[in-house]
MARVO-245735 format. One record per atom (N, C-alpha, C, O): residue number from 1; atom name; y, z, x. Coordinates in nm, 2 decimals, decimal comma. Atoms other than C-alpha are relative to their C-alpha. Layout:
// residues N
   n atom      v      w      u
 NUM   CA      Y      Z      X
...
//
This chain:
// residues 95
   n atom      v      w      u
   1    N  -0,12   0,00   0,08
   1   CA   0,00   0,00   0,00
   1    C   0,13   0,00   0,09
   1    O   0,23  -0,06   0,05
   2    N  -0,12  -0,01  -0,09
   2   CA   0,24   0,08   0,29
   2    C   0,03  -0,14   0,06
   2    O   0,14  -0,18   0,08
   3    N  -0,02   0,14  -0,05
   3   CA   0,18  -0,27   0,43
   3    C   0,06  -0,09  -0,10
   3    O   0,15  -0,17  -0,06
   4    N  -0,06   0,08   0,11
   4   CA   0,26  -0,43   0,10
   4    C   0,15   0,03  -0,01
   4    O   0,23  -0,06  -0,03
   5    N  -0,14  -0,04   0,01
   5   CA   0,59  -0,24   0,08
   5    C   0,08  -0,05   0,12
   5    O   0,19  -0,10   0,10
   6    N  -0,07   0,05  -0,11
   6   CA   0,68  -0,33   0,43
   6    C   0,02  -0,16   0,00
   6    O   0,12  -0,21   0,03
   7    N  -0,01   0,14   0,01
   7   CA   0,60  -0,70   0,37
   7    C   0,10  -0,04  -0,11
   7    O   0,18  -0,14  -0,09
   8    N  -0,10   0,03   0,10
   8   CA   0,81  -0,70   0,05
   8    C   0,14   0,02   0,04
   8    O   0,23  -0,05   0,01
   9    N  -0,14  -0,04  -0,05
   9   CA   1,10  -0,53   0,22
   9    C   0,04  -0,11   0,10
   9    O   0,16  -0,15   0,10
  10    N  -0,03   0,10  -0,10
  10   CA   1,08  -0,79   0,50
  10    C   0,04  -0,13  -0,07
  10    O   0,13  -0,20  -0,03
  11    N  -0,02   0,13   0,07
  11   CA   1,07  -1,08   0,25
  11    C   0,14   0,01  -0,07
  11    O   0,22  -0,08  -0,06
  12    N  -0,13  -0,01   0,06
  12   CA   1,38  -0,94   0,06
  12    C   0,11  -0,01   0,10
  12    O   0,21  -0,07   0,07
  13    N  -0,10   0,00  -0,10
  13   CA   1,57  -0,89   0,38
  13    C   0,02  -0,15   0,05
  13    O   0,13  -0,19   0,08
  14    N   0,00   0,14  -0,04
  14   CA   1,48  -1,25   0,49
  14    C   0,08  -0,09  -0,10
  14    O   0,16  -0,17  -0,06
  15    N  -0,07   0,07   0,10
  15   CA   1,60  -1,39   0,16
  15    C   0,15   0,03   0,00
  15    O   0,23  -0,06  -0,01
  16    N  -0,14  -0,04   0,00
  16   CA   1,92  -1,19   0,17
  16    C   0,08  -0,06   0,12
  16    O   0,19  -0,12   0,11
  17    N  -0,06   0,06  -0,12
  17   CA   2,00  -1,30   0,53
  17    C   0,01  -0,15   0,00
  17    O   0,11  -0,21   0,04
  18    N   0,00   0,14   0,01
  18   CA   1,91  -1,66   0,46
  18    C   0,11  -0,05  -0,09
  18    O   0,18  -0,14  -0,06
  19    N  -0,11   0,04   0,10
  19   CA   2,15  -1,68   0,16
  19    C   0,13   0,02   0,07
  19    O   0,22  -0,06   0,06
  20    N  -0,13  -0,03  -0,07
  20   CA   2,43  -1,51   0,36
  20    C   0,03  -0,11   0,11
  20    O   0,14  -0,15   0,12
  21    N  -0,02   0,09  -0,11
  21   CA   2,38  -1,75   0,65
  21    C   0,03  -0,14  -0,05
  21    O   0,13  -0,20   0,00
  22    N  -0,02   0,13   0,05
  22   CA   2,36  -2,07   0,45
  22    C   0,14  -0,01  -0,07
  22    O   0,21  -0,11  -0,06
  23    N  -0,13   0,00   0,07
  23   CA   2,67  -1,98   0,24
  23    C   0,12   0,00   0,10
  23    O   0,23  -0,04   0,06
  24    N  -0,11   0,00  -0,10
  24   CA   2,88  -1,93   0,56
  24    C   0,00  -0,12   0,09
  24    O   0,09  -0,13   0,18
  25    N   0,01   0,12  -0,09
  25   CA   2,78  -2,26   0,73
  25    C   0,10  -0,10  -0,05
  25    O   0,10  -0,14  -0,16
  26    N  -0,09   0,11   0,04
  26   CA   3,06  -2,52   0,73
  26    C  -0,08  -0,13  -0,02
  26    O  -0,19  -0,15   0,03
  27    N   0,07   0,12   0,04
  27   CA   2,97  -2,86   0,59
  27    C  -0,03  -0,09   0,12
  27    O  -0,13  -0,17   0,11
  28    N   0,03   0,08  -0,11
  28   CA   2,99  -3,03   0,93
  28    C  -0,12   0,04   0,08
  28    O  -0,17  -0,04   0,16
  29    N   0,12  -0,04  -0,07
  29   CA   2,70  -2,83   1,06
  29    C  -0,13  -0,01  -0,08
  29    O  -0,23   0,02  -0,03
  30    N   0,12   0,00   0,09
  30   CA   2,46  -2,89   0,77
  30    C  -0,10  -0,10   0,06
  30    O  -0,22  -0,07   0,05
  31    N   0,10   0,10  -0,04
  31   CA   2,30  -3,21   0,92
  31    C  -0,07   0,06   0,12
  31    O  -0,20   0,04   0,12
  32    N   0,08  -0,05  -0,11
  32   CA   2,21  -3,05   1,26
  32    C  -0,09   0,12  -0,04
  32    O  -0,20   0,13   0,01
  33    N   0,08  -0,11   0,05
  33   CA   2,09  -2,73   1,08
  33    C  -0,12  -0,05  -0,08
  33    O  -0,23   0,01  -0,07
  34    N   0,11   0,06   0,08
  34   CA   1,88  -2,95   0,85
  34    C  -0,11  -0,05   0,09
  34    O  -0,23  -0,04   0,06
  35    N   0,10   0,05  -0,09
  35   CA   1,71  -3,12   1,14
  35    C  -0,08   0,12   0,07
  35    O  -0,20   0,11   0,08
  36    N   0,07  -0,12  -0,06
  36   CA   1,63  -2,78   1,30
  36    C  -0,09   0,06  -0,10
  36    O  -0,20   0,11  -0,06
  37    N   0,09  -0,06   0,10
  37   CA   1,49  -2,65   0,97
  37    C  -0,12  -0,09  -0,03
  37    O  -0,22  -0,04  -0,07
  38    N   0,12   0,09   0,02
  38   CA   1,27  -2,96   0,94
  38    C  -0,10   0,03   0,11
  38    O  -0,22   0,03   0,08
  39    N   0,10  -0,04  -0,11
  39   CA   1,11  -2,86   1,28
  39    C  -0,07   0,13  -0,03
  39    O  -0,19   0,14  -0,01
  40    N   0,06  -0,13   0,04
  40   CA   1,05  -2,51   1,15
  40    C  -0,10  -0,02  -0,11
  40    O  -0,20   0,04  -0,12
  41    N   0,09   0,03   0,11
  41   CA   0,90  -2,65   0,83
  41    C  -0,13  -0,07   0,05
  41    O  -0,23  -0,05  -0,01
  42    N   0,12   0,06  -0,06
  42   CA   0,67  -2,86   1,05
  42    C  -0,10   0,11   0,05
  42    O  -0,22   0,09   0,04
  43    N   0,09  -0,11  -0,05
  43   CA   0,54  -2,54   1,21
  43    C  -0,06   0,07  -0,12
  43    O  -0,17   0,12  -0,12
  44    N   0,06  -0,06   0,12
  44   CA   0,50  -2,39   0,86
  44    C  -0,11  -0,08  -0,06
  44    O  -0,21  -0,03  -0,11
  45    N   0,11   0,08   0,05
  45   CA   0,29  -2,69   0,76
  45    C  -0,13   0,02   0,09
  45    O  -0,24   0,02   0,03
  46    N   0,12  -0,03  -0,08
  46   CA   0,06  -2,63   1,06
  46    C  -0,06   0,14  -0,04
  46    O  -0,18   0,15  -0,04
  47    N   0,05  -0,13   0,04
  47   CA   0,03  -2,26   0,96
  47    C  -0,07  -0,01  -0,14
  47    O  -0,17   0,05  -0,16
  48    N   0,06   0,02   0,13
  48   CA  -0,05  -2,37   0,60
  48    C  -0,13  -0,07   0,01
  48    O  -0,23  -0,04  -0,06
  49    N   0,13   0,06  -0,02
  49   CA  -0,32  -2,60   0,73
  49    C  -0,11   0,10   0,06
  49    O  -0,22   0,09   0,02
  50    N   0,09  -0,10  -0,05
  50   CA  -0,47  -2,32   0,93
  50    C  -0,05   0,10  -0,11
  50    O  -0,16   0,14  -0,11
  51    N   0,04  -0,09   0,10
  51   CA  -0,46  -2,09   0,63
  51    C  -0,09  -0,07  -0,10
  51    O  -0,18   0,00  -0,16
  52    N   0,08   0,07   0,09
  52   CA  -0,62  -2,36   0,41
  52    C  -0,15   0,00   0,05
  52    O  -0,24   0,00  -0,03
  53    N   0,13   0,00  -0,06
  53   CA  -0,92  -2,37   0,65
  53    C  -0,06   0,13   0,04
  53    O  -0,16   0,14   0,10
  54    N   0,04  -0,13  -0,04
  54   CA  -0,94  -2,00   0,70
  54    C  -0,11   0,07  -0,09
  54    O  -0,15   0,18  -0,06
  55    N   0,09  -0,07   0,09
  55   CA  -1,17  -1,92   0,41
  55    C  -0,14   0,01   0,06
  55    O  -0,19  -0,08   0,13
  56    N   0,13  -0,03  -0,06
  56   CA  -1,50  -1,76   0,51
  56    C  -0,11  -0,01  -0,10
  56    O  -0,22   0,03  -0,07
  57    N   0,11   0,02   0,10
  57   CA  -1,69  -1,84   0,19
  57    C  -0,01   0,12  -0,10
  57    O  -0,07   0,10  -0,20
  58    N   0,01  -0,12   0,09
  58   CA  -1,64  -1,49   0,03
  58    C   0,11  -0,01  -0,11
  58    O   0,08   0,04  -0,22
  59    N  -0,11   0,01   0,10
  59   CA  -1,31  -1,57  -0,15
  59    C   0,02  -0,15  -0,03
  59    O   0,06  -0,23   0,05
  60    N  -0,02   0,14   0,04
  60   CA  -1,30  -1,89  -0,35
  60    C   0,14  -0,04  -0,02
  60    O   0,17  -0,16  -0,02
  61    N  -0,14   0,03   0,02
  61   CA  -0,93  -1,87  -0,40
  61    C   0,08  -0,03   0,13
  61    O   0,19  -0,09   0,12
  62    N  -0,07   0,02  -0,13
  62   CA  -0,83  -1,89  -0,03
  62    C   0,02  -0,15   0,03
  62    O   0,14  -0,18   0,06
  63    N  -0,04   0,14  -0,02
  63   CA  -0,87  -2,27   0,00
  63    C   0,10  -0,05  -0,10
  63    O   0,18  -0,14  -0,06
  64    N  -0,10   0,04   0,10
  64   CA  -0,68  -2,32  -0,32
  64    C   0,14   0,04   0,03
  64    O   0,24  -0,03   0,02
  65    N  -0,13  -0,05  -0,04
  65   CA  -0,40  -2,10  -0,21
  65    C   0,05  -0,08   0,13
  65    O   0,17  -0,10   0,14
  66    N  -0,04   0,08  -0,12
  66   CA  -0,40  -2,29   0,13
  66    C   0,04  -0,14  -0,04
  66    O   0,14  -0,19   0,02
  67    N  -0,04   0,13   0,05
  67   CA  -0,38  -2,62  -0,06
  67    C   0,14   0,00  -0,06
  67    O   0,22  -0,09  -0,04
  68    N  -0,13  -0,01   0,05
  68   CA  -0,08  -2,50  -0,25
  68    C   0,10   0,02   0,11
  68    O   0,21  -0,04   0,11
  69    N  -0,09  -0,01  -0,12
  69   CA   0,08  -2,39   0,08
  69    C   0,02  -0,13   0,07
  69    O   0,14  -0,16   0,11
  70    N  -0,01   0,13  -0,07
  70   CA   0,01  -2,73   0,24
  70    C   0,09  -0,09  -0,09
  70    O   0,17  -0,16  -0,03
  71    N  -0,07   0,09   0,09
  71   CA   0,15  -2,91  -0,07
  71    C   0,15   0,04   0,01
  71    O   0,24  -0,05   0,02
  72    N  -0,14  -0,04  -0,01
  72   CA   0,47  -2,70  -0,07
  72    C   0,07  -0,03   0,13
  72    O   0,19  -0,07   0,14
  73    N  -0,05   0,02  -0,13
  73   CA   0,52  -2,72   0,30
  73    C   0,03  -0,15   0,03
  73    O   0,13  -0,19   0,09
  74    N  -0,02   0,14  -0,01
  74   CA   0,48  -3,10   0,29
  74    C   0,12  -0,05  -0,08
  74    O   0,20  -0,13  -0,03
  75    N  -0,12   0,04   0,08
  75   CA   0,73  -3,14   0,01
  75    C   0,13   0,05   0,07
  75    O   0,23  -0,03   0,07
  76    N  -0,11  -0,05  -0,07
  76   CA   0,97  -2,93   0,21
  76    C   0,04  -0,08   0,12
  76    O   0,16  -0,11   0,14
  77    N  -0,02   0,09  -0,12
  77   CA   0,93  -3,14   0,53
  77    C   0,06  -0,13  -0,04
  77    O   0,16  -0,18   0,01
  78    N  -0,04   0,13   0,04
  78   CA   0,96  -3,47   0,35
  78    C   0,14   0,00  -0,06
  78    O   0,22  -0,08  -0,03
  79    N  -0,13  -0,01   0,06
  79   CA   1,25  -3,36   0,14
  79    C   0,11   0,03   0,10
  79    O   0,22  -0,03   0,08
  80    N  -0,10  -0,02  -0,10
  80   CA   1,43  -3,23   0,44
  80    C   0,04  -0,12   0,08
  80    O   0,16  -0,14   0,11
  81    N  -0,03   0,12  -0,08
  81   CA   1,40  -3,55   0,63
  81    C   0,07  -0,10  -0,09
  81    O   0,16  -0,17  -0,04
  82    N  -0,07   0,09   0,09
  82   CA   1,51  -3,75   0,32
  82    C   0,15   0,04  -0,01
  82    O   0,24  -0,04  -0,01
  83    N  -0,14  -0,05   0,01
  83   CA   1,82  -3,53   0,29
  83    C   0,08  -0,03   0,13
  83    O   0,19  -0,07   0,13
  84    N  -0,07   0,02  -0,13
  84   CA   1,90  -3,55   0,66
  84    C   0,03  -0,15   0,02
  84    O   0,14  -0,19   0,07
  85    N  -0,02   0,14  -0,02
  85   CA   1,86  -3,93   0,66
  85    C   0,12  -0,05  -0,09
  85    O   0,20  -0,13  -0,05
  86    N  -0,11   0,04   0,09
  86   CA   2,09  -3,96   0,36
  86    C   0,14   0,05   0,05
  86    O   0,24  -0,02   0,05
  87    N  -0,12  -0,05  -0,06
  87   CA   2,35  -3,74   0,53
  87    C   0,04  -0,08   0,12
  87    O   0,16  -0,11   0,14
  88    N  -0,03   0,08  -0,12
  88   CA   2,33  -3,94   0,85
  88    C   0,06  -0,14  -0,04
  88    O   0,14  -0,19   0,03
  89    N  -0,05   0,13   0,04
  89   CA   2,38  -4,27   0,66
  89    C   0,15   0,02  -0,05
  89    O   0,22  -0,08  -0,04
  90    N  -0,14  -0,02   0,04
  90   CA   2,71  -4,12   0,52
  90    C   0,09  -0,01   0,12
  90    O   0,21  -0,05   0,10
  91    N  -0,08   0,00  -0,12
  91   CA   2,84  -4,10   0,88
  91    C   0,00  -0,13   0,07
  91    O   0,08  -0,15   0,17
  92    N   0,01   0,13  -0,07
  92   CA   2,75  -4,46   0,98
  92    C   0,13  -0,07  -0,03
  92    O   0,19  -0,06  -0,14
  93    N  -0,11   0,08   0,03
  93   CA   3,04  -4,69   1,02
  93    C  -0,04  -0,13  -0,07
  93    O  -0,14  -0,19  -0,04
  94    N   0,03   0,12   0,08
  94   CA   3,05  -4,98   0,78
  94    C   0,07  -0,12   0,07
  94    O   0,19  -0,11   0,10
  95    N  -0,06   0,11  -0,06
  95   CA   3,11  -5,32   0,93
  95    C   0,03  -0,11  -0,10
  95    O   0,08  -0,22  -0,07
//
């Protein structure tokens, strides 16, 4: 139970700090930060793949939860690259 409370506290702290950080970032820095967060999301995708294959046969829900994690991490990576590409196209000079 103590571990669950610690993990929930850490999650709430991470959400609070993430919201505070993102709201304070100027618009000119969003594109570089988006590229950096895409790299982090790629690491998250690798972790989700490891979690998906970590089932030892005793829990049937572990592979399904891993599949959900892989799906959400993939959507995050692809969406981040699409947004970054769109933002970079806005800065291209038109001839």
